[in-house]
C-alpha positions as CSV (number, residue, x, y, z in Angstrom):
1,M,28.2,-1.2,-44.3
2,N,30.4,-3.3,-41.8
3,R,29.1,-5.2,-39.1
4,K,29.7,-2.7,-36.2
5,N,27.7,0.1,-38.1
6,V,24.8,-2.6,-38.6
7,V,24.8,-3.5,-34.8
8,V,25.0,0.3,-33.7
9,T,22.1,1.2,-36.4
10,I,19.8,-1.8,-35.2
11,G,20.5,-0.5,-31.6
12,L,19.5,2.9,-32.2
13,I,16.4,1.8,-33.9
14,F,15.5,-0.2,-31.1
15,L,16.3,2.5,-28.7
16,L,14.4,5.2,-30.5
17,T,11.1,3.0,-31.2
18,A,11.3,1.0,-28.1
19,C,8.3,1.4,-25.8
20,G,9.3,3.6,-23.0
21,Y,8.4,2.9,-19.4
22,H,6.8,5.8,-17.6
23,R,4.4,6.4,-14.5
24,Q,0.8,6.9,-15.6
25,E,-0.6,10.0,-13.7
26,T,-3.5,9.5,-11.6
27,E,-5.5,12.4,-12.7
28,A,-5.8,10.6,-16.1
29,Q,-7.1,7.6,-14.4
30,L,-10.0,8.9,-12.4
31,P,-13.0,10.7,-13.5
32,G,-12.5,14.8,-13.9
33,W,-14.9,15.4,-10.9
34,I,-12.6,13.6,-8.5
35,R,-9.9,16.3,-7.5
36,T,-9.8,15.9,-3.8
37,I,-9.6,13.2,-1.3
38,Y,-9.8,12.5,2.4
39,V,-8.4,9.6,4.1
40,A,-10.4,8.6,7.1
41,P,-8.9,7.0,10.0
42,W,-8.8,3.4,9.7
43,K,-11.1,1.2,11.7
44,N,-8.9,-1.7,13.6
45,N,-10.3,-5.0,14.6
46,S,-6.9,-6.3,15.5
47,T,-5.2,-6.5,18.6
48,E,-2.6,-4.7,17.2
49,L,-3.0,-1.3,19.0
50,H,-1.3,1.3,16.7
51,L,-1.8,-0.5,13.5
52,G,-4.9,1.5,12.2
53,Q,-2.9,4.7,12.9
54,W,0.3,3.8,11.0
55,L,-1.8,2.6,8.0
56,T,-3.9,6.0,8.0
57,Q,-0.5,7.8,8.3
58,E,1.3,5.8,5.5
59,L,-1.8,6.3,3.1
60,R,-2.0,10.2,3.7
61,Q,2.0,10.2,3.0
62,E,1.6,8.2,0.0
63,F,-1.4,10.5,-1.4
64,L,0.7,13.6,-0.7
65,R,3.8,12.1,-2.3
66,D,2.5,10.8,-5.5
67,S,-0.9,11.7,-6.5
68,G,-2.8,14.0,-8.6
69,L,-5.6,14.3,-6.0
70,A,-5.3,16.9,-3.2
71,L,-5.3,15.6,0.5
72,V,-8.1,17.6,2.0
73,P,-10.2,17.6,5.3
74,K,-13.3,15.4,5.1
75,D,-15.7,18.4,4.4
76,Q,-13.7,19.7,1.3
77,A,-13.3,16.1,-0.1
78,D,-14.8,14.7,-3.5
79,V,-14.0,11.3,-2.3
80,I,-13.4,9.6,1.1
81,L,-11.0,6.5,1.4
82,E,-12.2,4.4,4.2
83,G,-10.6,1.2,5.3
84,R,-10.5,-1.4,8.1
85,I,-8.2,-3.8,9.4
86,E,-10.1,-7.0,9.5
87,S,-7.4,-9.2,11.3
88,A,-3.8,-9.6,12.4
89,Y,-2.4,-13.0,13.3
90,T,1.2,-14.1,14.2
91,T,2.6,-17.6,13.3
92,G,5.8,-19.2,13.9
93,L,8.2,-19.4,11.0
94,S,11.3,-21.1,12.3
95,Y,11.9,-23.1,15.3
96,V,15.1,-24.3,17.5
97,R,12.7,-26.9,19.1
98,Y,8.9,-27.7,18.4
99,D,7.9,-25.1,21.1
100,V,10.4,-22.5,20.7
101,S,10.5,-20.1,17.7
102,V,13.3,-18.0,16.5
103,E,11.5,-16.3,13.7
104,R,7.6,-15.5,13.4
105,R,5.3,-14.0,10.7
106,I,2.9,-11.5,11.5
107,G,0.0,-11.2,8.6
108,V,-2.7,-8.5,8.2
109,E,-5.8,-8.5,6.5
110,C,-7.5,-5.3,5.4
111,S,-10.7,-4.1,3.4
112,V,-10.8,-0.6,1.7
113,R,-13.5,1.5,-0.4
114,L,-13.8,4.8,-1.9
115,I,-16.9,6.7,-1.1
116,D,-18.4,9.7,-3.0
117,A,-18.5,12.3,-0.4
118,K,-21.6,14.0,-1.7
119,T,-23.7,11.2,-2.0
120,G,-22.3,8.5,0.4
121,K,-22.4,5.8,-2.5
122,E,-19.6,3.4,-2.7
123,I,-17.5,4.1,-5.8
124,W,-15.3,1.3,-5.4
125,K,-14.2,-1.4,-3.2
126,S,-11.0,-3.5,-3.2
127,P,-11.1,-7.2,-2.7
128,P,-9.2,-8.3,0.6
129,I,-5.6,-7.2,1.0
130,Y,-3.3,-9.4,2.8
131,R,0.3,-8.9,3.6
132,E,2.7,-10.8,5.8
133,E,6.3,-9.9,7.1
134,G,8.7,-11.9,9.0
135,F,10.5,-10.7,12.4
136,Y,13.0,-12.5,14.6
137,V,12.3,-13.5,18.1
138,D,14.6,-12.3,20.8
139,K,15.3,-13.4,24.4
140,S,14.0,-10.1,25.6
141,L,10.3,-9.8,25.0
142,M,10.6,-5.9,24.6
143,M,13.1,-6.6,21.7
144,T,10.9,-8.9,20.2
145,E,7.9,-6.4,20.5
146,G,10.3,-3.8,18.8
147,L,11.0,-6.2,15.9
148,K,7.2,-7.0,15.4
149,E,6.5,-3.2,15.3
150,I,9.1,-2.6,12.6
151,A,7.4,-5.6,10.7
152,L,4.0,-4.1,11.0
153,K,5.2,-0.8,9.9
154,K,6.6,-2.4,6.8
155,I,3.3,-3.9,6.3
156,S,1.5,-0.5,6.6
157,Q,4.0,1.1,3.9
158,D,3.3,-1.8,1.6
159,M,-0.5,-1.8,1.8
160,A,-0.4,1.9,1.5
161,Q,1.3,1.7,-1.9
162,I,-1.0,-1.1,-2.9
163,I,-4.2,0.8,-2.1
164,H,-2.7,4.0,-3.8
165,H,-1.9,2.0,-7.0
166,R,-5.3,0.2,-7.0
167,I,-7.1,3.6,-6.6
168,A,-5.0,5.2,-9.4
169,G,-6.0,2.3,-11.5
170,V,-9.8,2.1,-10.6
171,Y,-11.2,3.8,-13.7
């Protein structure tokens, strides 16, 4: 056998025997009795007015898009996903002078738990989840607030994905 054939043969062996990456289905992770979920509106302890609504919406989209669980109204759910935004804070990230920032960072902390809809017992609770996102400061306050809103929506998407993955891996 020449060198080229040896390389091709070894390559085929690795290809055929290699561990294939695949997405594990949520249904396989959760107990059989959990088939439906209700995502409750999030409580919002922060001063960011729409953050709770955005996070609730992103979570519902995440469960609709990629889950073995059916998203249903509360009275039809096996489990209820509840969450609370504990805080949101903004800090300076970079400055032109000591008192003039050109970039800021918004950070959000939340807590989340999964409740048995029949008994009201907590099935699972996540440790606090933190996410931060930077945004630029514009001379216009309206533009800066718009950029901050984009950052908060990105944080909502990221948190929804994290929570979805954590719930899929609960059991």
